[in-house]
C-alpha positions as CSV (number, residue, x, y, z in Angstrom):
1,X,-109.9,-84.1,8.2
2,X,-109.0,-82.4,11.5
3,X,-107.7,-78.8,10.9
4,X,-104.5,-79.6,12.7
5,X,-103.7,-82.4,10.4
6,X,-104.7,-80.3,7.3
7,X,-102.3,-77.5,8.5
8,X,-99.5,-80.1,8.8
9,X,-100.0,-81.3,5.3
10,X,-100.2,-77.8,4.0
11,X,-97.0,-76.9,5.7
12,X,-95.2,-79.8,4.0
13,X,-96.2,-78.6,0.5
14,X,-95.8,-74.9,0.8
15,X,-92.7,-72.7,0.6
16,X,-91.2,-71.6,4.0
17,X,-92.5,-68.0,3.5
18,X,-96.1,-69.3,3.2
19,X,-96.2,-71.8,6.0
20,X,-96.8,-69.4,8.8
21,X,-99.7,-67.7,6.9
22,X,-101.2,-71.0,6.4
23,X,-100.9,-72.0,9.9
24,X,-102.7,-68.8,11.0
25,X,-105.5,-69.5,8.6
26,X,-105.9,-73.0,9.9
27,X,-105.7,-71.9,13.5
28,X,-108.5,-69.2,12.8
29,X,-110.6,-71.7,11.2
30,X,-110.2,-74.0,14.1
31,X,-111.2,-71.1,16.5
32,X,-114.5,-70.6,14.5
33,X,-115.5,-74.1,14.2
34,X,-117.9,-74.5,17.1
35,X,-120.0,-71.4,17.0
36,X,-119.6,-70.3,13.3
37,X,-120.1,-73.8,11.9
38,X,-123.4,-74.3,13.9
39,X,-124.8,-71.0,12.5
40,X,-124.0,-72.1,8.9
41,X,-125.5,-75.5,9.6
42,X,-128.6,-73.8,10.6
43,X,-128.7,-71.5,7.7
44,X,-128.3,-74.3,5.3
45,X,-130.8,-76.4,7.2
46,X,-133.5,-73.6,6.9
47,X,-132.8,-73.4,3.1
48,X,-133.0,-77.3,2.7
49,X,-129.5,-77.5,1.4
50,X,-126.9,-80.1,2.4
51,X,-124.0,-78.7,4.5
52,X,-121.1,-78.4,3.7
53,X,-121.8,-77.6,0.1
54,X,-119.5,-78.6,-2.8
55,X,-119.5,-75.2,-4.4
56,X,-120.8,-71.8,-3.6
57,X,-121.4,-68.5,-5.3
58,X,-121.5,-65.0,-3.8
59,X,-123.4,-62.3,-5.6
60,X,-122.9,-58.7,-4.5
61,X,-125.5,-56.2,-5.7
62,X,-124.1,-52.7,-5.2
63,X,-127.3,-50.8,-5.4
64,X,-129.2,-52.7,-2.8
65,X,-126.1,-53.4,-0.7
66,X,-126.5,-57.2,-0.3
67,X,-124.3,-60.1,-0.7
68,X,-126.2,-63.3,-1.6
69,X,-125.0,-66.8,-0.8
70,X,-125.9,-69.5,-3.2
71,X,-124.9,-73.3,-3.1
72,X,-124.9,-75.7,-6.0
73,X,-127.0,-78.9,-5.3
74,X,-129.2,-81.1,-7.3
75,X,-127.6,-79.7,-10.6
76,X,-128.8,-76.1,-9.9
77,X,-128.0,-73.1,-7.8
78,X,-130.0,-72.9,-4.6
79,X,-130.2,-69.7,-2.4
80,X,-129.0,-69.9,0.9
81,X,-128.9,-66.5,2.7
82,X,-128.5,-62.8,2.1
83,X,-125.8,-60.9,4.0
84,X,-126.1,-57.1,4.3
85,X,-123.4,-55.0,3.0
86,X,-122.9,-52.2,5.6
87,X,-120.4,-50.2,3.6
88,X,-119.4,-50.0,-0.1
89,X,-118.1,-46.8,-1.5
90,X,-118.5,-45.4,-5.0
91,X,-121.4,-45.6,-7.4
92,X,-122.6,-47.8,-10.2
93,X,-119.9,-48.5,-12.6
94,X,-116.7,-50.5,-12.7
95,X,-113.4,-49.7,-10.9
96,X,-110.9,-48.0,-13.3
97,X,-108.0,-46.7,-11.2
98,X,-106.3,-46.8,-7.9
99,X,-107.9,-44.5,-5.4
100,X,-111.2,-44.0,-7.2
101,X,-113.1,-45.7,-4.2
102,X,-115.1,-47.7,-6.6
103,X,-116.2,-51.3,-5.9
104,X,-115.2,-53.5,-8.9
105,X,-118.0,-55.1,-11.2
106,X,-117.3,-58.5,-12.9
107,X,-116.6,-62.0,-12.2
108,X,-114.0,-62.6,-9.5
109,X,-112.5,-65.5,-7.3
110,X,-111.2,-65.3,-3.8
111,X,-107.4,-65.8,-3.8
112,X,-106.5,-65.3,-0.2
113,X,-107.9,-65.6,3.3
114,X,-106.4,-63.0,5.6
115,X,-106.8,-63.7,9.3
116,X,-104.9,-60.6,10.3
117,X,-107.0,-58.0,8.6
118,X,-107.4,-54.5,10.1
119,X,-111.1,-55.2,9.4
120,X,-111.3,-58.3,11.6
121,X,-111.2,-61.0,8.8
122,X,-111.1,-60.6,5.1
123,X,-111.3,-62.4,1.8
124,X,-109.2,-61.2,-1.0
125,X,-110.6,-60.9,-4.5
126,X,-108.5,-61.4,-7.7
127,X,-109.1,-57.8,-8.9
128,X,-107.7,-56.8,-11.3
129,X,-108.5,-60.0,-13.2
130,X,-107.5,-60.7,-16.8
131,X,-110.5,-58.8,-18.1
132,X,-109.7,-55.8,-16.1
133,X,-106.1,-55.7,-17.2
134,X,-107.0,-56.0,-20.8
135,X,-109.4,-53.0,-20.5
136,X,-106.9,-51.0,-18.5
137,X,-104.0,-51.7,-21.2
138,X,-106.3,-50.8,-24.0
139,X,-107.1,-47.3,-22.2
140,X,-103.5,-46.7,-21.0
141,X,-104.5,-47.0,-17.4
142,X,-101.3,-48.4,-15.6
143,X,-102.8,-48.5,-12.1
144,X,-106.3,-50.0,-12.2
145,X,-106.2,-50.5,-8.4
146,X,-105.7,-53.6,-6.2
147,X,-106.4,-55.1,-2.8
148,X,-110.1,-55.5,-2.9
149,X,-111.6,-57.4,-0.2
150,X,-114.9,-58.7,1.4
151,X,-114.2,-57.9,5.0
152,X,-115.6,-57.2,8.5
153,X,-116.3,-53.8,10.2
154,X,-118.9,-51.5,8.9
155,X,-116.6,-49.1,6.9
156,X,-115.0,-49.5,3.7
157,X,-113.3,-47.5,0.7
158,X,-113.6,-49.7,-2.5
159,X,-114.3,-53.0,-0.7
160,X,-117.4,-54.7,0.6
161,X,-117.9,-54.5,4.5
162,X,-120.2,-57.1,5.8
163,X,-119.6,-56.7,9.5
164,X,-117.6,-58.9,11.9
165,X,-119.9,-61.8,12.6
166,X,-121.0,-62.1,8.9
167,X,-117.4,-62.2,7.7
168,X,-116.6,-65.0,10.2
169,X,-119.2,-67.1,8.5
170,X,-117.9,-66.4,5.0
171,X,-114.2,-66.9,6.0
172,X,-115.1,-70.1,7.6
173,X,-117.2,-71.4,4.7
174,X,-114.8,-70.6,2.0
175,X,-111.9,-71.9,4.1
176,X,-113.6,-75.1,4.7
177,X,-114.7,-75.9,1.2
178,X,-111.7,-74.3,-0.6
179,X,-110.9,-71.1,-2.5
180,X,-111.4,-72.8,-5.9
181,X,-115.0,-73.8,-5.0
182,X,-116.1,-70.2,-4.5
183,X,-117.1,-67.7,-7.2
184,X,-117.9,-64.0,-6.6
185,X,-120.1,-61.8,-9.0
186,X,-120.4,-58.2,-8.5
187,X,-123.0,-56.2,-10.3
188,X,-124.3,-52.5,-10.1
189,X,-128.0,-53.4,-10.2
190,X,-129.8,-56.6,-9.8
191,X,-130.4,-57.3,-13.5
192,X,-132.9,-59.9,-12.6
193,X,-135.2,-57.1,-11.6
194,X,-133.7,-54.1,-13.5
195,X,-132.8,-53.5,-17.1
196,X,-129.3,-52.4,-17.9
197,X,-128.7,-48.8,-17.2
198,X,-125.9,-46.9,-19.2
199,X,-125.2,-43.2,-18.8
200,X,-123.2,-42.8,-21.8
201,X,-120.1,-41.7,-20.0
202,X,-118.8,-45.1,-19.1
203,X,-116.1,-47.0,-21.3
204,X,-117.6,-48.7,-24.4
205,X,-117.0,-52.1,-23.0
206,X,-119.1,-51.7,-19.8
207,X,-122.3,-52.5,-21.9
208,X,-120.8,-56.0,-22.9
209,X,-119.7,-56.7,-19.3
210,X,-123.3,-55.9,-18.1
211,X,-124.8,-58.2,-20.8
212,X,-122.5,-61.0,-19.4
213,X,-123.5,-60.2,-15.8
214,X,-127.2,-60.2,-16.8
215,X,-126.7,-63.6,-18.5
216,X,-125.0,-65.2,-15.6
217,X,-127.6,-63.9,-13.1
218,X,-130.1,-65.9,-14.9
219,X,-128.6,-69.0,-13.3
220,X,-129.7,-67.6,-10.0
221,X,-133.2,-66.8,-10.3
222,X,-135.1,-64.8,-7.6
223,X,-137.8,-67.4,-7.6
224,X,-135.3,-69.7,-5.9
225,X,-135.1,-67.5,-2.9
226,X,-136.6,-69.0,0.2
227,X,-139.8,-67.2,1.3
228,X,-139.7,-65.7,4.6
229,X,-141.6,-67.6,7.3
230,X,-142.3,-67.5,10.9
231,X,-140.2,-69.1,13.9
232,X,-142.4,-72.3,13.8
233,X,-141.9,-72.7,10.1
234,X,-138.2,-72.2,10.3
235,X,-137.8,-74.8,13.1
236,X,-139.9,-77.4,11.3
237,X,-137.8,-77.1,8.1
238,X,-134.7,-77.3,10.2
239,X,-135.7,-80.3,12.3
240,X,-137.0,-82.1,9.0
241,X,-133.5,-81.6,7.4
242,X,-131.8,-82.9,10.5
243,X,-133.6,-86.2,10.3
């Protein structure tokens, strides 16, 4: 469906105070269509995965500063690409309060696309989610923080900065397939390679959270990652997919 038509339909369904924002998102997506969609099509072609995907999963590993893109196809998750995280403040461990400059850890969704971000473009996460609120209330933390984004630029305090060009790809991809088709997992370490590391000073519930993250990451095995190959190899795979 053309984006102009999509924007019209959305405007008929949304309250007046949301229509302008929705139109801006649709306009931004339309402006990215040519260049950014071509890049995404190429990335998916190299991975041998159909584009556009029906579902995607973003996996952020804080220690190695990377954001993995996976797509669901043939009843399994398949790796597409790794984006570098140029800036992510804080250390291993969950976000606990406003201003601690920690990147959250856990399972999140994207709830908003912001075309007017101070960091070029941004994708807002649903932090604090229900799990975060439960732990905060149990511990008497009234301000666990808010406004956590994946955004452009190469600077961040508590968010994930992936650079302007990369955030354009993610903004376009999520905007095209739908927010509800995108999951975000943030882990301190890559539990597929590293055992859970607890210092003893973190809240008691962190161990359980890490166990769940470890279990979920098993659905995204490192063996699924595409091996690095030369230019001729990449071109051959892309042309084969295009037939």
